ZAKOLTOR-791601 format. One line per 8 residues: number of its first residue (from 1); their letters; for each residue x, y, z negated of N, C-alpha, C, O. Coordinates in pm, whole numbers. Atoms other than C-alpha are relative to their C-alpha. Layout:
N
NUM = A = X/Y/Z/X/Y/Z/X/Y/Z/X/Y/Z  ...
//
This chain:
104
1 = MPNKKPDT = -86/28/159/11226/8722/-7553/-60/54/-95/-89/174/-102  108/-85/84/11027/8742/-7847/73/11/-155/143/-83/-192  -35/-29/22/11117/8893/-8109/162/-61/-127/105/-45/-235  -41/142/131/11372/8671/-8381/35/76/-154/120/165/-165  -11/-107/149/11358/8815/-8771/137/-72/-9/195/-176/23  -115/22/75/11633/8873/-8938/142/-117/-92/200/-66/-188  -53/55/87/11858/8588/-9086/-36/-2/-144/-60/-103/-210  45/-75/166/11776/8831/-9455/-70/56/-9/-94/167/38
9 = PTVYDLHD = 88/-103/18/11517/8866/-9604/23/166/-13/123/225/-53  14/-180/12/11407/9265/-9584/-59/-2/-117/-143/-88/-143  168/21/77/11236/9386/-9907/-154/-29/-4/-237/-67/-85  168/-46/-41/10920/9442/-9735/-24/-200/-54/-99/-254/-136  -7/144/-3/11013/9044/-9685/-21/-37/-142/-140/-55/-169  29/16/92/11032/8977/-10001/-39/52/-123/-7/2/-231  172/-85/94/10758/9204/-10205/-120/-91/41/-206/-119/-43  84/19/-27/10548/9050/-10016/-26/-162/44/-121/-221/95
17 = EAIAHYLS = -32/165/62/10650/8695/-10067/-52/-48/-150/-142/-120/-194  74/-40/141/10619/8760/-10402/-108/27/-74/-114/-22/-187  119/-22/-12/10275/8900/-10409/-112/-117/28/-213/-166/-24  77/168/7/10195/8599/-10235/38/-109/-64/-11/-209/-11  -25/105/114/10313/8367/-10487/-122/56/-166/-199/-5/-241  78/-85/123/10162/8651/-10763/-160/-59/57/-226/-93/-41  142/-84/8/9803/8661/-10619/-35/-172/18/-153/-207/6  7/145/-43/9853/8256/-10533/-41/-106/-233/-107/-196/-285
25 = GRLSEALP = -18/5/165/9923/8244/-10962/125/-113/-71/128/-171/-180  -122/43/-55/10271/8092/-10854/100/172/-100/154/269/-48  -83/-161/-19/10436/8388/-11087/137/2/-74/188/102/-124  -129/33/27/10769/8187/-11188/76/29/104/198/48/104  -104/15/-162/10833/8207/-10782/-14/139/-14/94/183/27  -15/-81/-44/10754/8534/-10790/93/103/-82/143/211/-50  -119/-54/103/10970/8620/-11086/118/47/70/156/163/87  -157/-47/-32/11289/8620/-10950/-4/69/160/98/119/207
33 = LLKKVLEM = 52/-90/-147/11164/8776/-10602/-42/186/-25/26/274/29  -38/-100/33/11065/9085/-10730/110/96/-41/136/208/2  -134/-29/67/11384/9115/-10964/6/-15/156/-82/53/209  -38/-48/-99/11517/9068/-10605/-16/136/88/64/219/133  38/-141/-20/11382/9335/-10494/48/102/-11/85/182/74  -30/-116/80/11463/9559/-10747/178/6/6/243/96/-45  -104/17/2/11784/9468/-10693/165/52/140/287/65/146  -54/-12/-94/11827/9546/-10342/-73/145/29/-36/200/133
41 = DPGNILAR = 28/-115/-8/11586/9903/-10418/-37/26/-106/-150/15/-153  23/-24/150/11600/9980/-10710/-138/105/-45/-227/101/-130  160/-119/12/11336/10282/-10676/-110/-61/11/-198/-5/-54  100/79/-142/11099/10072/-10481/-163/-12/-144/-220/-118/-169  75/-7/120/10831/10185/-10801/-135/-139/53/-142/-248/-4  90/123/-32/10545/9950/-10639/140/-150/-41/123/-192/-155  -52/128/99/10801/9634/-10738/-14/33/-101/-119/16/-162  53/-22/152/10836/9747/-11039/-134/-8/-115/-151/-58/-226
49 = HNLMCCLT = 74/65/115/10539/9761/-11159/-117/-183/51/-206/-248/-6  71/136/68/10418/9434/-11057/107/-138/-18/59/-251/-20  -112/47/119/10743/9266/-11203/-67/29/-111/-90/-72/-178  59/-57/130/10567/9470/-11500/-95/-101/-61/-95/-169/-163  148/90/36/10225/9299/-11472/31/-179/58/-57/-265/44  71/140/-18/10322/8949/-11333/150/4/-154/143/-114/-189  -61/-36/164/10603/9030/-11709/-141/-32/-88/-139/-133/-159  96/-92/107/10269/9156/-11903/-63/-214/-4/-45/-279/-107
57 = VLGRSNDA = 96/75/-25/10046/8802/-11756/55/-154/-36/-12/-257/-47  -48/143/22/10352/8532/-11833/10/54/-221/24/-23/-316  35/-32/144/10317/8725/-12197/142/11/-46/188/-56/-139  -88/-39/15/10617/8867/-12186/54/159/-17/170/189/13  47/-65/6/10518/9201/-12265/115/130/-23/104/238/34  -68/-72/40/10834/9363/-12441/81/15/145/124/125/178  -160/-45/-116/11092/9305/-12095/-158/58/39/-217/-21/-34  101/-49/-90/10738/9482/-11911/79/166/-91/179/217/-39
65 = IALFEELL = -10/-150/106/10783/9842/-12202/152/-19/76/195/65/155  -89/-105/-37/11102/9796/-12126/121/45/130/237/88/129  4/39/-141/11102/9759/-11734/-34/195/-3/32/297/20  87/-151/18/10902/10085/-11778/60/95/-55/89/180/29  -96/-45/106/11095/10254/-12050/163/68/121/230/171/122  -187/-11/-101/11445/10229/-11761/-76/49/79/-29/154/121  68/-159/-128/11172/10406/-11499/0/154/-30/6/248/49  46/-168/7/11116/10727/-11697/187/51/-96/225/146/-164
73 = ETGEEILS = -155/-109/64/11529/10738/-11797/39/24/120/135/100/131  -129/-52/-136/11618/10741/-11380/-47/73/34/-36/81/156  7/-125/-54/11462/11067/-11365/-113/15/57/-187/-81/36  172/-20/-111/11130/11186/-11130/138/64/177/104/109/286  -75/-64/-104/11479/11288/-10901/-95/-150/150/-128/-128/266  31/88/-117/11344/10955/-10693/-137/-61/50/-175/-147/129  104/34/19/11039/10966/-10763/-111/137/70/-98/259/54  42/-78/-44/10749/11083/-10547/-149/31/-77/-167/-25/-185
81 = EADIALIS = 95/-65/99/10400/11265/-10667/-111/-128/-28/-176/-134/-132  51/113/11/10226/10916/-10591/38/-73/-161/-16/-103/-268  -112/108/172/10472/10732/-10871/-16/42/-120/-24/-23/-224  -18/-89/160/10469/11009/-11130/-104/-60/-46/-107/-95/-164  151/-9/68/10068/10923/-11127/-28/-137/26/-137/-169/-21  -43/125/24/10144/10567/-11063/3/1/-171/-85/-47/-242  -41/30/110/10332/10616/-11401/-84/19/-85/-108/-49/-185  91/-30/138/10096/10784/-11576/-150/-76/-69/-222/-61/-167
89 = RMQVYLAG = 79/75/14/9877/10541/-11534/0/-119/-130/-66/-175/-217  -34/134/96/10106/10312/-11662/19/21/-153/13/-68/-238  -38/-41/183/10190/10527/-12024/-150/-63/-47/-162/-161/-120  90/59/73/9813/10503/-12072/-72/-152/14/-164/-193/-57  16/161/31/9782/10126/-11996/83/-50/-107/47/-132/-191  -82/117/115/10088/10026/-12208/-44/49/-133/-75/-30/-222  91/20/101/9947/10257/-12466/-124/-50/-63/-146/-65/-184  62/79/119/9670/10102/-12534/53/-166/-5/-7/-260/-56
97 = FRRKRTSH = -29/139/24/9836/9797/-12517/88/-7/-131/142/-109/-174  -142/54/93/10070/9853/-12792/-122/44/-97/-82/26/-212  32/-39/98/9804/9980/-12987/-74/-118/-74/-81/-141/-194  52/76/56/9598/9684/-12958/132/-135/-40/116/-245/-93  -79/142/79/9907/9458/-13039/57/78/-113/57/-6/-202  20/33/159/10002/9636/-13373/-114/-2/-74/-114/-38/-192  117/55/81/9636/9628/-13445/-86/-167/-41/-205/-186/-70  -56/78/21/9683/9317/-13499/63/-100/-118/136/-194/-87
//
């Protein structure tokens, strides 16, 4: 008997679906799925990063920055070394973005 998929999608299912939408340019469909992933798994750094990217592309950079700042406030207890490295790269990106935004 083949394995039956659960009726309720997992965090991984939702994230995969969101990324498929994102890569196909359907950002408005990716957005609620990424938010749902974070509701189910608030410590999911990859989903948070992808949501921030989605928001930025949609022109909602202030929302993306707020998500990033929220992540920094959660503390490092939920973060792995890889997460911390990703956050460091995000900080550099956002610092450059802020400089660009204020110079116009």
